[in-house]
C-alpha positions in Angstrom: 79.0 1.9 -9.1 76.9 2.2 -12.2 74.4 -0.5 -13.3 75.0 -1.8 -16.5 72.1 -3.3 -18.6 73.1 -6.6 -20.2 70.8 -8.8 -22.4 72.9 -11.6 -21.3 73.1 -14.5 -24.1 75.6 -17.5 -23.8 78.5 -15.6 -25.8 78.4 -13.0 -22.9 79.3 -15.6 -20.3 81.7 -17.7 -22.3 83.5 -14.8 -23.8 84.4 -13.6 -20.2 82.5 -10.2 -20.4 80.4 -11.1 -17.4 83.7 -11.1 -15.2 85.0 -8.0 -16.7 81.7 -6.2 -16.1 81.9 -7.0 -12.4 85.2 -5.5 -12.1 83.9 -2.2 -12.8 80.0 -2.1 -13.1 77.1 -3.7 -11.7 75.7 -5.9 -14.5 72.0 -6.1 -14.6 71.3 -9.5 -16.4 68.2 -9.7 -18.6 67.0 -12.8 -20.7 67.7 -11.9 -24.3 64.1 -13.1 -25.1 63.0 -9.9 -23.5 64.9 -7.8 -26.1 62.3 -6.1 -28.3 59.2 -6.6 -26.1 57.4 -4.1 -24.1 59.3 -5.4 -21.0 62.6 -3.8 -22.5 60.9 -0.4 -21.7 61.3 -0.9 -18.1 64.9 -1.0 -18.3 65.6 1.4 -21.2 63.1 4.3 -20.2 63.7 4.5 -16.6 67.0 4.8 -14.6 68.5 1.5 -13.2 69.1 1.1 -9.5 72.6 2.0 -8.4 74.8 0.5 -5.7 78.0 1.1 -3.8 78.8 -2.7 -3.6 81.5 -3.9 -5.8 81.5 -7.3 -7.3 77.8 -7.6 -7.3 75.2 -8.1 -10.1 71.4 -8.5 -10.6 69.1 -11.4 -12.3 66.0 -10.1 -13.6 63.0 -12.3 -13.1 59.3 -12.1 -13.2 56.3 -14.1 -11.9 53.0 -14.9 -13.5 52.0 -11.2 -13.6 54.7 -10.5 -15.9 56.0 -7.5 -13.7 59.8 -7.7 -13.7 61.7 -7.8 -10.5 65.6 -7.1 -10.3 67.2 -9.4 -7.7 70.5 -8.5 -6.1 73.3 -10.9 -5.9 76.8 -10.4 -4.2 79.5 -12.2 -5.8 80.9 -13.6 -2.6 77.5 -15.1 -1.9 77.4 -16.7 -5.2 80.9 -18.3 -4.7 80.0 -19.4 -1.3 76.9 -21.3 -2.7 79.0 -22.9 -5.6 81.5 -24.2 -2.9 78.5 -25.7 -0.9 77.1 -27.4 -3.7 80.7 -28.8 -4.8 80.8 -30.5 -1.4 77.4 -32.1 -1.6 77.8 -35.8 -2.1 74.9 -36.0 -4.8 76.9 -33.3 -6.7 80.2 -35.3 -6.4 78.6 -38.3 -7.8 77.0 -36.7 -10.5 80.1 -35.2 -11.8 82.3 -38.1 -11.5 83.4 -39.7 -14.8 82.0 -36.7 -16.6 84.2 -35.1 -19.3 81.8 -32.4 -20.5 78.5 -30.7 -19.6 75.6 -30.3 -22.0 73.5 -27.3 -21.1 69.8 -26.8 -22.2 68.9 -23.8 -20.1 69.7 -20.1 -20.2 72.8 -19.0 -18.4 71.0 -15.7 -17.5 68.9 -17.5 -14.9 70.1 -18.6 -11.4 69.8 -22.4 -12.2 71.6 -22.0 -15.6 74.3 -19.8 -14.2 75.2 -21.9 -11.1 74.8 -25.4 -12.7 75.5 -24.7 -16.3 78.3 -22.3 -16.0 80.0 -21.6 -12.6 80.1 -25.2 -11.3 81.5 -26.7 -14.6 83.9 -23.8 -14.6 85.1 -24.6 -11.1 85.7 -28.1 -12.2 87.3 -27.3 -15.2 84.8 -29.1 -17.3 84.1 -28.0 -20.9 80.5 -26.8 -21.8 78.2 -27.8 -24.8 75.2 -25.6 -25.4 72.0 -27.1 -26.7 71.4 -30.3 -28.8 73.9 -31.5 -31.2 74.0 -34.7 -33.1 77.2 -35.7 -31.4 76.7 -37.0 -27.9 78.7 -39.2 -25.5 78.0 -41.5 -22.6 80.1 -39.5 -20.3 78.0 -36.2 -20.7 76.0 -34.7 -17.8 73.0 -32.7 -18.8 71.7 -29.5 -17.3 68.4 -29.6 -18.5 64.4 -29.6 -17.5 61.8 -31.9 -17.3 59.9 -30.8 -20.5 63.0 -31.1 -22.4 63.6 -34.8 -21.1 60.0 -35.6 -22.1 60.7 -34.2 -25.6 63.9 -36.4 -25.9 61.8 -39.4 -24.9 59.2 -38.6 -27.4 61.7 -38.1 -30.2 63.3 -41.5 -29.1 66.7 -39.8 -28.8 69.5 -41.2 -26.7 69.2 -40.2 -23.1 72.4 -39.3 -21.0 73.5 -41.4 -18.1 73.2 -38.3 -15.9 71.1 -35.1 -15.7 70.5 -32.3 -13.2 67.1 -30.7 -13.6 65.0 -27.9 -12.0 62.1 -25.4 -12.3 59.3 -27.8 -11.2 58.3 -30.6 -9.2 59.4 -33.8 -11.4 56.5 -35.5 -12.9 55.9 -39.0 -11.3 54.9 -40.6 -14.5 57.8 -39.2 -16.2 60.1 -40.4 -13.6 58.6 -43.9 -13.7 59.2 -43.9 -17.6 62.8 -42.9 -17.2 63.4 -45.5 -14.5 62.0 -48.2 -16.9 64.3 -47.1 -19.6 67.2 -47.6 -17.2 70.6 -46.2 -17.1 69.8 -42.6 -16.0 70.6 -40.9 -12.8 68.8 -37.5 -11.8 69.0 -34.7 -9.4 66.3 -32.1 -8.9 67.4 -28.9 -7.7 64.9 -26.9 -5.5 65.1 -23.2 -5.3 64.4 -19.8 -6.8 66.2 -16.7 -8.1 65.5 -15.0 -4.6 66.2 -18.1 -2.4 69.2 -19.6 -4.3 69.6 -23.4 -3.9 67.6 -24.8 -0.9 67.9 -28.6 -1.5 67.7 -31.4 -3.9 66.3 -34.9 -4.4 66.3 -37.9 -6.8 63.0 -37.8 -8.4 63.3 -41.5 -9.3 63.4 -42.6 -5.9 62.4 -39.7 -3.4 59.1 -37.6 -3.0 60.8 -35.3 -0.6 63.5 -32.7 -1.0 66.6 -32.9 1.2 67.4 -29.2 2.3 70.8 -28.1 2.6 72.4 -27.8 6.1 72.8 -24.1 5.6 69.2 -23.6 5.2 67.1 -23.1 8.6 63.3 -23.5 8.1 60.2 -22.1 9.8 56.6 -22.6 8.8 53.8 -20.1 8.5 50.2 -21.4 8.7 48.4 -20.9 5.4 44.9 -22.1 5.7 44.8 -25.9 6.0 48.6 -26.0 5.0 51.9 -24.1 6.0 54.3 -22.0 3.8 57.8 -22.7 3.9 60.0 -19.7 5.3 63.8 -19.9 5.5 66.9 -18.3 6.6 70.0 -19.0 4.3 73.2 -17.3 3.4 72.0 -17.6 -0.2 68.7 -15.6 0.1 68.9 -12.3 -1.6 68.6 -9.7 0.9 67.4 -6.9 -1.5 65.4 -6.6 -4.7 63.8 -3.9 -6.8 60.2 -4.2 -8.0 58.8 -1.8 -10.8 56.1 0.3 -9.6 54.6 3.6 -10.8 57.4 4.1 -13.4 60.3 3.7 -11.1 62.4 0.8 -9.4 61.4 0.4 -5.7 63.9 -1.0 -3.2 62.6 -3.8 -1.0 64.9 -5.1 1.9 64.9 -8.3 3.9 65.7 -7.5 7.5 68.7 -9.3 8.9 68.1 -12.4 10.6 64.4 -12.7 9.3 63.0 -15.6 7.6 62.0 -15.2 3.7 58.7 -16.5 2.9 59.2 -18.7 -0.3 55.5 -18.8 -1.3 55.7 -22.7 -1.3 53.3 -24.7 0.6 54.2 -28.1 2.1 55.4 -29.9 5.3 58.6 -31.3 6.7 59.7 -34.5 8.6 62.7 -36.4 9.4 62.6 -37.7 5.7 62.8 -34.1 4.1 60.3 -31.5 2.8 57.3 -32.3 0.7 56.4 -29.7 -1.5 52.6 -29.4 -2.3 53.1 -26.4 -4.7 52.9 -22.7 -4.9 50.3 -21.0 -2.7 48.8 -18.9 -5.5 48.5 -22.0 -7.7 46.6 -24.1 -5.2 42.7 -24.5 -5.1 40.1 -26.5 -3.1 38.6 -29.0 -5.7 36.3 -31.7 -4.5 37.0 -31.1 -0.9 40.8 -31.4 -1.2 43.6 -28.8 -1.7 45.0 -29.3 -5.1 48.1 -28.0 -6.6 47.6 -26.9 -10.2 51.4 -26.8 -10.9 51.5 -30.7 -9.6 48.7 -31.5 -12.1 50.6 -29.9 -15.0 53.6 -31.8 -13.8 51.6 -35.1 -13.8 50.2 -34.4 -17.3 53.8 -33.9 -18.6 54.4 -37.3 -17.9 51.6 -38.8 -19.8 53.2 -38.9 -23.5 50.3 -36.3 -24.7 51.3 -34.4 -27.6 51.6 -30.5 -27.0 51.5 -28.3 -24.0 49.1 -28.3 -21.3 48.1 -25.5 -18.8 46.1 -26.1 -15.7 44.0 -23.0 -14.3 41.7 -22.4 -11.7 37.9 -21.9 -12.7 36.1 -19.8 -10.0 32.3 -20.4 -10.0 29.5 -19.8 -7.6 29.3 -23.5 -6.8 33.0 -23.7 -6.0 36.4 -23.6 -7.4 37.2 -26.2 -10.0 40.0 -27.0 -12.7 40.2 -26.0 -16.3 42.6 -27.4 -18.8 43.9 -25.5 -21.7 46.1 -27.2 -24.6 47.4 -26.7 -28.0 47.6 -30.4 -28.8 46.4 -31.8 -32.1 45.0 -35.0 -30.3 41.2 -35.1 -29.9 39.7 -34.1 -26.5 38.3 -37.6 -26.2 41.8 -39.1 -26.1 43.0 -36.6 -23.7 40.1 -37.0 -21.3 40.4 -40.8 -21.5 44.1 -40.7 -20.8 43.6 -38.3 -17.8 40.8 -40.4 -16.2 43.0 -43.6 -16.5 46.0 -41.8 -14.9 45.0 -39.0 -12.5 42.9 -39.3 -9.3 39.5 -37.7 -9.5 40.5 -34.7 -7.5 42.9 -33.8 -10.4 40.6 -34.2 -13.2 39.5 -31.1 -15.1 36.0 -30.0 -15.4 36.5 -28.4 -18.7 39.1 -28.7 -21.4 39.8 -25.9 -24.1 41.9 -26.4 -27.1 43.4 -23.7 -29.2 46.3 -23.6 -31.6 48.5 -21.4 -29.3 49.2 -21.0 -25.6 48.6 -17.3 -24.6 51.7 -15.8 -23.3 52.8 -12.6 -21.3 55.6 -10.3 -22.8 58.2 -12.1 -20.7 57.3 -15.1 -22.7 55.8 -16.9 -19.5 52.3 -18.4 -19.6 49.4 -16.0 -19.5 47.5 -17.7 -16.7 44.8 -15.0 -16.5 43.7 -15.1 -20.0 43.7 -18.9 -20.0 41.6 -18.8 -16.8 39.1 -16.4 -18.6 38.8 -18.6 -21.7 38.0 -21.7 -19.4 35.6 -20.0 -17.2 33.7 -18.9 -20.5 33.7 -22.5 -21.6 32.6 -23.6 -18.2 29.7 -21.4 -18.0 28.6 -22.4 -21.7 28.6 -26.0 -20.8 26.9 -25.4 -17.6 24.1 -23.4 -19.2 23.8 -26.2 -21.8 23.8 -28.8 -19.1 20.9 -27.1 -17.2 18.9 -26.7 -20.3 19.1 -30.4 -21.2 18.4 -31.5 -17.6 15.1 -29.3 -17.6 13.9 -30.8 -21.0 14.9 -34.5 -20.3 13.3 -36.8 -17.7 14.6 -40.4 -17.0 12.1 -43.2 -16.7 12.4 -47.0 -16.6 11.7 -46.9 -20.4 14.8 -44.5 -21.0 17.4 -46.2 -23.2 21.2 -45.5 -23.5 20.5 -44.0 -26.9 18.1 -41.5 -25.3 20.6 -40.7 -22.6 23.4 -40.1 -25.1 20.9 -37.9 -27.4 20.0 -35.8 -24.4 23.7 -35.0 -23.7 25.2 -34.7 -27.2 22.2 -33.5 -29.1 22.3 -36.3 -31.6 22.4 -40.1 -31.4 25.9 -41.3 -31.8 26.7 -44.2 -34.3 27.9 -47.5 -32.8 31.7 -47.4 -31.9 31.5 -43.6 -32.0 33.6 -42.0 -29.3 31.5 -40.0 -26.7 34.0 -37.7 -25.1 34.0 -35.8 -28.4 35.3 -32.4 -29.6 31.9 -31.2 -30.7 30.7 -31.1 -27.1 31.5 -34.3 -24.9 33.8 -32.7 -22.4 34.5 -33.6 -18.7 31.3 -32.2 -17.6 29.1 -33.9 -19.8 31.0 -37.1 -19.3 30.2 -36.9 -15.6 26.6 -36.1 -16.4 26.4 -39.4 -18.5 27.3 -41.6 -15.5 24.7 -39.8 -13.3 22.1 -40.3 -15.8 23.0 -44.1 -16.4 23.3 -44.8 -12.6 19.9 -43.1 -12.2 18.1 -45.5 -14.7 19.9 -48.8 -13.8 19.6 -47.9 -9.9 23.2 -48.9 -9.5 26.5 -47.3 -8.6 29.1 -47.6 -11.2 32.5 -48.4 -9.7 35.3 -46.0 -10.3 37.7 -48.7 -11.9 34.9 -49.3 -14.2 34.4 -45.8 -15.3 38.1 -45.6 -16.6 37.8 -48.7 -18.6 37.2 -48.8 -22.4 33.6 -49.6 -22.0 32.7 -45.9 -21.8 34.1 -44.4 -25.0 31.4 -45.6 -27.4 27.6 -46.2 -27.4 28.1 -49.9 -28.1 30.7 -50.2 -25.2 28.1 -48.7 -22.7 25.3 -51.1 -23.8 27.8 -54.0 -23.6 28.9 -53.0 -20.0 25.2 -52.7 -18.9 24.4 -56.1 -20.3 27.4 -58.2 -19.5 28.5 -56.5 -16.3 25.3 -55.9 -14.7 23.2 -58.4 -16.3 20.6 -56.1 -17.5 18.6 -56.5 -20.7 
């Protein structure tokens, strides 16, 4: 059976061409956004894999490296997964009293294909793609956390029900949705390779409930464990592109598949810490960069935020890259108020655009390099200032600020400032103030509004610590 390349848009599925292809060929489904990019050459310039298996197709995916992978799917396995999800109590509840499904995700990806196309089709429900002005209360949305966040920001009416996937749902966003009231959510947990593994209600649950069909095992990964699964929905083979050809990779029968997700399981369900290649040790704690991004998503900050590791001789730390129009002082103050210290970035870089890979995904490597360069610059600046500035009992707050910023700020001027007052210097400010007053400033005080201006700091020292 020949493999048939399809840049699969919505019309491809709704017109019925997908099912016609299944009858005679093996369709290889590629995101239309890849058309015209250099990734297209992987499929146009080199022979596609072939199969003897009828009624099968492939989904093309790629990770943070941008290297494509062709994941093989048998139609019977997909149909079995649809049947299983239709029997899940949460699924039945979500589709009750639903007269149409509004889909905000591409159908050429597994989550969109299952929840935005095949399950509604099995239930005989009409589909609407994308946002339109006409909405009704009985709609079910197949969407994502970023899209729900944008809906809240634009003050558009939310649906009563929504199914999301693609990331661990942000706690602040879940809290905000709960406060607004009237919405029910299911978050689907899985990947193209694994199929659906479980679900949770992000408004009420911190752990995923895994399907009965999923058998789990854990492989020790440092101080944490990687989730490995056996499931009838796991793809048994895929092709990776290497040295100008598609190389077959087989998963042995009855073996466990390593998901790449770290976490732990209990009677309450599976707690997802994050992807193992996105976890670093920061301030003595293992921290998921994906989780930090997820938390920032729920903080009502304008723009996109990408969290990356910054590797330095003194230890790993966190960098934050953004295309926001907000000043860095507002960003950092918000993060200090909402995030634990272990999740606070040591450097924030702001540019107009987020670097992307050819597949449209975030270019984490380039962003990491930007943050590392800025981190080294600030670290050198800090070392130079420390060597030139000595604190004595006669040192004033103005002297401290001048040593950090390079100038004396005006009263009521923000200190966490675009021209240089980033998270490293903000920390340095506290260390120097604590040194001169010989008093440890409580963390809750550091996160107060006193420390955004020179006058605020002076007021804190006088009023809170009774110093002159």
